[in-house]
C-alpha positions in Angstrom: -25.4 -4.2 33.2 -28.5 -2.1 32.6 -31.6 -2.6 30.5 -32.9 0.3 28.4 -36.3 -1.2 27.7 -36.8 -3.9 30.4 -40.5 -4.5 29.8 -39.8 -5.5 26.2 -38.0 -8.5 27.7 -41.4 -10.1 28.4 -41.2 -11.2 24.8 -38.9 -13.9 26.0 -42.0 -15.8 27.2 -42.7 -16.5 23.5 -40.1 -19.2 23.9 -42.8 -21.3 25.4 -44.6 -21.5 22.0 -42.2 -23.8 20.2 -41.9 -26.0 23.2 -45.7 -26.3 23.5 -45.9 -27.0 19.7 -43.2 -29.6 19.8 -44.9 -31.4 22.7 -48.2 -31.4 21.0 -46.7 -32.6 17.8 -44.9 -35.4 19.5 -48.0 -36.6 21.3 -50.0 -36.6 18.0 -47.2 -38.4 16.1 -46.9 -41.0 18.9 -50.6 -41.6 18.8 -50.7 -42.1 15.0 -47.6 -44.4 15.2 -49.3 -46.6 17.8 -52.4 -47.0 15.7 -50.3 -48.0 12.7 -48.1 -50.3 14.7 -45.0 -48.2 14.1 -42.3 -47.0 16.4 -42.5 -43.2 17.2 -39.5 -41.0 16.4 -37.0 -41.1 19.3 -37.0 -38.1 21.6 -33.4 -37.4 20.8 -34.4 -36.7 17.2 -37.0 -34.1 18.1 -36.0 -32.5 21.4 -32.7 -30.7 20.4 -34.3 -28.7 17.6 -37.3 -27.7 19.7 -34.9 -26.7 22.5 -32.8 -24.6 20.1 -35.8 -22.8 18.7 -37.0 -22.0 22.3 -33.6 -20.8 23.3 -33.4 -18.6 20.2 -36.7 -16.9 20.9 -35.7 -16.5 24.6 -32.5 -14.8 23.5 -34.4 -12.5 21.1 -36.7 -11.5 24.0 -33.6 -10.8 26.1 -32.2 -8.7 23.2 -35.5 -6.8 23.1 -34.9 -5.5 26.6 -31.7 -3.8 25.2 -29.1 -4.9 27.7 -26.0 -2.8 27.8 -22.8 -2.9 29.7 -22.5 0.4 31.5 -19.3 2.1 32.6 -20.0 4.2 35.7 -18.0 6.3 38.1 -18.8 7.8 41.4 -18.4 11.6 41.3 -19.0 14.6 43.5 -22.0 16.6 42.4 -23.5 19.9 43.7 -26.6 19.4 45.8 -28.1 22.9 46.2 -27.9 24.1 42.6 -29.3 22.7 39.3 -29.8 23.9 35.7 -32.7 23.4 33.4 -32.0 23.9 29.7 -35.3 24.9 28.0 -35.3 24.5 24.2 -37.7 26.3 22.0 -39.2 23.6 19.6 -41.7 25.8 17.7 -41.9 25.7 13.9 -39.7 28.7 13.4 -36.8 26.8 15.1 -36.7 24.6 11.9 -35.4 27.7 10.0 -32.0 27.5 8.3 -30.0 29.3 5.6 -30.4 26.5 3.1 -32.4 23.2 3.1 -29.2 21.3 4.1 -27.9 23.8 6.6 -28.1 23.2 10.4 -31.5 24.4 11.7 -31.8 26.8 14.6 -32.9 23.9 16.8 -29.8 21.8 15.8 -27.5 24.7 16.7 -29.3 25.2 19.9 -28.9 21.5 20.9 -25.2 21.7 20.1 -25.0 24.8 22.3 -26.8 23.1 25.2 -24.4 20.1 25.1 -21.4 22.5 25.1 -22.8 24.6 28.0 -23.7 21.5 30.0 -20.1 20.3 29.7 -18.9 23.6 31.1 -20.5 22.8 34.5 -19.8 19.0 35.0 -20.4 19.0 38.7 -23.9 20.6 38.5 -27.0 18.5 37.8 -28.8 19.5 34.6 -32.0 18.7 32.9 -33.8 19.2 29.6 -37.2 20.7 28.8 -38.9 21.8 25.6 -41.5 24.4 25.0 -43.8 26.1 22.5 -46.8 27.5 24.2 -46.3 25.2 27.2 -43.3 23.6 28.8 -42.8 19.8 29.1 -39.9 18.0 30.8 -37.6 15.6 28.9 -35.1 15.0 31.6 -35.1 16.3 35.2 -31.7 17.6 36.4 -29.2 14.8 36.9 -25.4 14.6 37.2 -25.1 12.3 34.2 -23.5 14.1 31.3 -24.0 11.2 28.9 -27.6 10.9 29.7 -28.1 14.7 29.2 -26.4 14.5 25.8 -28.4 11.6 24.7 -31.8 13.2 25.6 -30.8 16.5 24.0 -29.6 15.0 20.8 -32.2 12.3 20.3 -35.4 13.4 22.1 -35.7 17.1 21.2 -37.6 17.6 18.0 -39.6 20.4 16.3 -43.1 21.0 17.7 -42.7 18.6 20.5 -44.7 19.5 22.5 -47.2 20.4 19.8 -48.7 23.9 20.2 -52.3 24.1 21.3 -53.1 26.4 18.5 -51.6 25.6 15.1 -53.0 28.7 13.4 -50.8 31.3 15.0 -47.2 31.7 16.2 -46.7 29.0 18.9 -43.9 30.4 21.0 -44.9 32.3 24.1 -42.4 33.2 26.9 -45.3 33.3 29.2 -45.3 29.5 29.1 -42.1 29.6 31.3 -44.6 30.2 34.1 -45.0 26.4 34.1 -41.6 25.9 35.5 -42.2 27.2 39.1 -45.3 24.9 39.4 -43.9 21.9 37.6 -41.5 20.4 40.2 -38.6 20.6 37.8 -36.2 21.1 40.7 -35.6 18.9 43.7 -36.8 20.4 47.0 -33.2 20.9 48.3 -32.1 23.0 45.3 -31.9 26.6 46.4 -30.4 28.0 43.2 -32.5 27.2 40.2 -30.9 28.2 36.9 -33.0 28.3 33.7 -31.1 28.4 30.4 -33.5 29.4 27.5 -32.4 28.5 23.9 -34.7 30.2 21.4 -34.9 32.3 18.2 -36.5 35.1 20.2 -39.8 35.0 18.1 -42.5 35.1 20.8 -46.0 36.2 21.2 -46.6 39.1 23.6 -46.2 38.2 27.3 -46.0 39.9 30.7 -42.4 40.1 31.9 -43.6 41.4 35.3 -45.7 38.3 35.9 -42.8 36.0 35.1 -40.5 38.1 37.4 -42.9 37.6 40.3 -42.8 33.8 39.8 -39.2 33.3 38.7 -37.2 36.1 40.4 -34.0 35.9 42.3 -36.0 36.0 45.5 -37.3 32.6 44.7 -33.8 31.2 43.9 -34.0 31.5 40.1 -31.2 32.6 37.8 -31.7 33.2 34.1 -29.7 33.0 30.9 -31.0 33.2 27.3 -29.3 32.6 24.0 -30.9 33.6 20.6 -30.4 31.5 17.5 -31.5 33.7 14.5 -30.3 35.0 11.2 -32.3 37.3 8.9 -31.7 35.2 5.8 -33.1 32.0 7.2 -36.3 30.2 6.0 -38.3 27.2 7.0 -38.1 24.6 4.3 -40.5 21.8 3.5 -39.7 18.2 2.7 -39.1 19.1 -0.9 -36.6 21.8 0.0 -39.0 24.7 -0.8 -39.2 27.7 1.5 -42.5 28.0 3.3 -44.2 31.3 2.2 -45.9 31.7 5.6 -42.7 32.2 7.6 -40.8 35.5 7.8 -37.9 36.1 10.2 -38.9 38.5 13.0 -36.0 40.9 13.9 -37.7 42.2 17.1 -36.8 38.9 18.9 -33.5 40.2 20.2 -35.1 43.2 22.1 -37.9 41.0 23.3 -35.4 38.4 24.7 -33.3 41.2 26.3 -36.5 42.5 28.0 -37.3 39.0 29.3 -33.7 38.6 30.7 -33.7 42.0 32.3 -37.1 41.3 34.0 -35.7 38.1 35.5 -32.4 39.6 36.5 -30.4 37.6 34.0 -28.6 38.1 30.6 -29.2 37.3 27.0 -26.7 36.4 24.4 -26.5 35.8 20.6 -25.3 32.4 19.4 -22.0 33.8 18.4 -21.4 34.7 22.1 -21.4 31.1 23.3 -18.1 31.6 25.2 -19.4 34.6 27.1 -22.6 32.7 27.8 -20.6 29.7 29.3 -18.7 32.1 31.5 -21.9 33.7 32.7 -23.4 30.3 33.4 -20.4 29.3 35.5 -20.7 32.5 37.4 -24.4 32.1 38.3 -24.1 28.5 39.3 -21.2 29.4 41.6 -17.8 27.8 42.0 -18.4 26.3 45.4 -21.2 24.8 47.4 -22.3 21.6 49.2 -21.6 18.4 47.3 -22.7 14.8 47.5 -21.8 11.5 45.8 -23.6 10.4 42.7 -23.1 7.8 39.9 -22.3 9.1 36.5 -22.6 7.0 33.3 -19.4 7.3 31.3 -20.5 5.1 28.4 -22.7 2.2 27.4 -22.0 -0.8 25.1 -25.2 -2.3 23.6 -25.4 -6.0 23.6 -28.7 -6.4 21.7 -27.1 -6.7 18.1 -24.8 -9.6 19.3 -27.7 -11.4 21.0 -29.9 -11.0 18.0 -27.2 -12.5 15.7 -26.7 -15.4 18.1 -30.4 -16.1 18.1 -30.5 -16.0 14.3 -27.7 -18.6 14.2 -29.7 -20.9 16.6 -32.8 -20.6 14.5 -30.8 -21.6 11.4 -29.4 -24.6 13.1 -32.9 -25.5 14.5 -34.7 -25.2 11.1 -32.2 -26.3 8.4 -32.0 -30.2 8.1 -28.7 -31.6 9.1 -26.8 -33.1 6.1 -29.3 -31.5 3.7 -31.6 -34.6 3.8 -34.9 -34.8 5.6 -35.2 -37.9 7.7 -38.4 -39.9 7.9 -40.8 -38.8 10.6 -41.8 -42.3 11.5 -39.5 -45.4 11.7 -41.1 -48.9 11.2 -41.0 -51.2 14.2 -38.6 -54.1 13.8 
């Protein structure tokens, strides 16, 4: 069993509140009863409901920690090679043919998941960039974890660009990768897979080549997601007048790939890109054992339902009739 949000489980301490309230109420009731010469309500009439309310809150706190039954397997994983998938999240990646068509970013995420599945033994991570690069997941052997981060954590303009007034994308931001500890020290072959629409500000390919060249263990692959008839649509489905597709991105991306000793592909060439990716990671190399998550089964919904049932039993009067709080002494 694993806990997705373990610190949220501290909410279980709220179960102390109904217990404290019940104790205080019983003490006050007993004091009033003694002054009036009456017999206080027996403990067995009060304690069960208070205990049920406390248990229900404790179960809700446990559910807040999001426990999950995890299916794991021990697998062999490559130890000297890793892949970092870098997804362009600039505003232009929200472009699509129609307001309901898949955006460039959505297609790029699907491509990243497909490419990652083509190299199951190689650790892979996720990063996003506009005019700077930020890590979402450092390279791990876990395919399910990679898919979850790529499909749920990657969104438009995350990270937000420093300057909202101009085009955000800058391939020069890839310079953050060599200094960002994205790869473990033992990784000698560092593969960067860039998924973008190719629309970038001017940059210096030579400067990047000096930092991310093959001499430093880097390999490079880029895929462009772009169509000339795409627009960026607002929440009302209207095309934003400030965006115009830039057809020069293909040449710019090819220039970047050539400077880094890699190759660039169009999104329709995903099969060729997968073959090239398998080629640059290599088919053999040192391996080690690692745990891979095969699936997770969330328990929180069941716990929350059980807690609700306990609260109903604790609050609703048995038999539909409220009993007298104080019973006269005989």
